[in-house]
N, C-alpha and C positions, 0 to 999 in steps of 0.2 A: 896866225894861231899862236896863242900864248904858250910859252914853254915853262915847265916846272924847273926848279934848280938842278934836278938831275938830268935835264935835257929832254924829258918826255913831255908830250903835250898834256895840258891839264885834262883834256877830254879822255885821253888814253889812260892817264893815271887814275882818274875817278872811276873809269870802267873796271880797271883791275882791282881797285879797292872794294868795289861791289861784287867781285868774284866773276867778272865777265872777261876773263883772259881769252886771248885769241886761241881758237882750237883748230886742229887740222880737219880737212874735209873727211867725210866717212868713206874712205877708200875701201875698207874691208867689206862693208855692207854693199856698196855698189858692185864690187867684184863678185860677191855671192849672187846678187840679182842677175848680173850678166851671165854667170855660169849656169844658173837655172834656165835662163832664156835660151842660151846656146844649146843646152842639153835637149830642150824641147824642139828647137828648130832643126837640129841635126838628128833628132829621133834616137837619142841614146837608148839602148835596149833595156827595158824595164827588168827583164829576166836576169840581167847581169848586175843591176844596181839596186833592186828592191831588197828590203830586209824581210827574210822569211823566218819567223820565230822558231819554227820547228828545227831549223838548222842550228840554232843557238841553244834552245832548251831541250830539244829532242822530243820524241813521241814514243808511243808503245813500240812502233816498228823502227824508229830511227833514233840512234844515239846522238847526243849533242854535248858540248858544241863540236861541230865538225871542224877539224883543223885545215880549213881550205881558205884560199884567198877570197873566194866568193862570199863567204860569211862575213869577213871583216870589211870587204868592199861594200856590202849591203848595209852593214851597221852604220857606216858614215855616208855612203853615197846615195842612200834613198832620198835624201833631201833634194837632189837634183832632178828627180823624176816626178812629173805631174801628168795626171790622167788625160786632161783636155785643156783647152784654152781658158775656160772659166776657172778651173782649178789653179792654173798657173797665174792668171791675171789677179785673182783675189788674193792669193798668197803673196805675190810680188808687190801688190799695192800696200798691204799691211806691213810687209818687210821694209819697203821704202819709207813709209811714214814713221814707223816706230823704230826701225833699225838705225836710221840716221841719227835720231835723237839719242838713243842709248849709246851708240858708238862715240858720239861727241862728248858724252858725259863720262864714259869710263875708259876711253882710249882704245886703240886698235887691238892690242893683244888681249886685253881682258874681254873685249867684245867677242873676239873669235873663240876664246875659251868658253864664254857663256853660251855662244851659239852651238859649239860642239857638245857641251854638257847637256843642253836641251835635246840635241839630236840623239845622243846615246840614251839619256834617261827616258825619252819618249819611246824609242824603239823597244827598250827592255820592259817598260811598263806595259806597252801594248802586247808584247809577247807573253807576259805573265797573265794578263787578263783576257786575252783573245780566246774565244771558244774554238776557233779553227786556227791552229798554229801553222797551217800551210798557207794561210791567206797572206799575200805579200803586202808590206807596208811601203807606201811611197809618199812623197811630198815633204815640204819644209814646215808643216804646221807645228810640229813639236818644238822645233827650234824657235819659231816665232812665238810660241807660247812661253818659252823661257824668257824671251825679251819682255813679254807682257808682265810676267811675274816680277822681273827685275825693275820694270818701270814703276811699279807700285811703290818702290822705295826711293825713287829719284825725284829730285826737284831741279828740272832742267835750267841751265844758266844761259842758254841761247836759243833763238828760234821762237816760233809762235807759242810753244808749250810752256814758256816762262810765265805766260798769263795764268794766274791761279785758277780762274773759273774754267779755262779750257783744259788745263791739266787735270782738274778734278773731274771734268766730264769724261775725259778719256779713261781715267782710272775707274770711274763708275761703270763704264761700258765693259772694262776688263773684268771687274768683279761680277757683273751680271753674266758675262760669258763663262766665267769660272764656275759659278753656281749651276748654270745650265749644263756645263760639261760634267760636273759632279753628278747631277741627276741622271744624265745619259750613261755615265760610267756605272753607277750603282743599279740602274734599272735599264739595261740595254734595250733598244727598240727591237721590234720584231724583224726577223730576217727579210721579210718582204718589203720593209720600209726603206726608202732611200737613205734615211739616217743611219741605217745599219752599216752603210759603206764608209762612214766617217770613223777615223781612228780616235775615238774618245779617250781610250786609254793612253794613247800617245800624247794627246793634248794634256791630260792630267799629269803625266810624267814630266813634260816640258814645263808646265806651270810650277810644279813642285820644285824643280831644279832652279828656276828663276827666283822663286820666293826664298829659297835657302841661300842662294848666292848673292841675292840683291844687296844685303847689308855690306858684304865685302866689296862689291864693285862700287857701291855708293860712297864708301870712304875714299876710295881711289879717285872717283869722279870729283868729289869736293876738293881734294888736294890739287888735282890738275887745274880745276876751274879757278882756284885761288892763287895759282902760280907757285904752289909749294913744291911740286914735283913735276 
């Protein structure tokens, strides 16, 4: 293999010039997936980790926020809890497909901050919009929605989604989902509908967090990909 004057192979040098610098595996995303699976397998108690909006915002009978460990544990820990195997599998599939891409583009630390921002924003938005503030919120959907919002700003530099048509298709699906979610948030389904069990407000909060933070993580992602930082 021919070497460039600085000792690097021509192939590697050309790859870096195009912005395809080597990136670390998505350790943080894989760790989050593993944590969610283990929480399901070992039956982590939902009553201890679910986010209950009433504990944070209060009700007529209950003052909030309650200064208890359970409140703050639920604010962050509800992402670990899933209602059934379908809920877990669907969330983990999207988290694996999308989270790996986002983490490779923005780096481990910014990925985790984005995930946590979506987690908190989703919980608080659901709490503000929920008709029943005693209804517990569980699942990683809000955090995943934050990744969706951020992905709309990204142009991946590695993997399948570097293909423009595939990236556009995924972004189109995200936009359609966001529009559907907005409709469900503004016009909530009837209580007897299975759709009423979905945390549409949490999705909206996560998407908003991702869209707001997307430009910031995008700049970092481009710098890393170009080997600048």
